C-alpha positions as CSV (number, residue, x, y, z in Angstrom):
1,M,0.0,-0.4,-0.1
2,E,1.8,3.1,-1.1
3,I,1.1,6.2,1.2
4,D,1.6,10.3,0.3
5,L,3.9,11.8,1.6
6,L,2.8,14.5,3.6
7,D,0.2,12.2,5.2
8,F,3.2,10.2,6.1
9,I,4.2,13.3,7.6
10,E,0.8,13.8,9.7
11,Q,1.3,10.1,11.3
12,C,4.7,11.0,11.8
13,R,3.9,14.0,13.6
14,D,0.6,12.5,15.5
15,L,2.4,9.6,16.7
16,A,5.7,11.8,17.7
17,K,3.6,13.9,20.0
18,Q,1.6,11.0,21.2
19,A,5.0,9.4,22.4
20,L,6.9,12.0,24.0
21,G,4.0,13.2,25.9
22,K,4.3,16.6,27.4
23,H,8.3,16.6,26.6
24,A,6.9,16.9,23.2
25,G,6.9,20.4,22.8
26,E,10.7,21.1,24.6
27,P,13.1,22.2,22.2
28,A,15.9,19.7,21.7
29,S,19.0,20.7,20.1
30,G,18.6,23.8,17.7
31,G,15.9,25.6,19.2
32,F,13.0,23.7,17.6
33,A,10.4,21.0,19.2
34,R,11.4,17.7,20.2
35,W,8.2,16.0,17.8
36,V,9.8,18.3,15.0
37,H,12.8,16.6,15.1
38,V,11.8,13.1,15.1
39,V,9.8,14.1,12.2
40,L,12.5,15.0,10.5
41,H,14.0,11.8,11.1
42,C,11.2,9.9,9.9
43,F,11.2,12.1,6.6
44,R,14.5,11.2,5.9
45,L,14.7,7.9,6.1
46,E,11.1,7.5,4.9
47,E,12.8,9.5,1.5
48,G,16.4,7.9,1.2
49,H,18.4,10.9,1.7
50,S,21.5,12.1,3.6
51,Y,21.0,14.6,6.5
52,R,22.9,17.1,4.3
53,E,20.4,16.8,1.7
54,T,17.2,17.0,3.9
55,P,17.3,21.1,4.3
56,N,17.9,21.6,1.1
57,R,14.3,19.4,0.0
58,L,12.4,20.4,2.3
59,K,13.1,24.6,1.0
60,Y,10.8,22.8,-2.1
61,M,8.2,21.1,0.2
62,T,5.9,23.7,1.0
63,E,3.3,22.0,3.3
64,I,5.3,19.6,4.7
65,C,7.4,22.7,6.1
66,D,4.0,24.1,7.4
67,V,2.8,21.0,8.5
68,L,5.8,20.7,10.9
69,G,5.9,24.8,11.8
70,L,9.0,25.5,9.8
71,D,9.4,28.9,7.9
72,R,11.2,27.6,4.4
73,E,13.5,30.5,4.3
74,N,15.2,29.5,8.1
75,L,15.3,25.8,8.3
76,P,17.8,24.3,10.4
77,D,21.6,23.3,9.2
78,Y,21.6,19.4,8.4
79,S,24.0,19.3,11.4
80,T,21.1,20.3,13.6
81,I,19.2,17.7,12.6
82,Y,21.9,15.5,13.0
83,K,22.6,15.6,16.5
């Protein structure tokens, strides 16, 4: 069964928030919420690209940035995602 990437990201968001509970909104390294960090790793693994490629790919995916609450002009550096 094939799943749409946006649906996948939304499901990851919901599961990450549920799993992290009250700690979901706390900042991880880089100053963004822990659930965002988890979803970025899920996105990277699902698409099969490197840490370096992640911010570049997100620049062209407006809807995914909106779901994650990220500004396309101010995306986290790949080293922040790696940590």
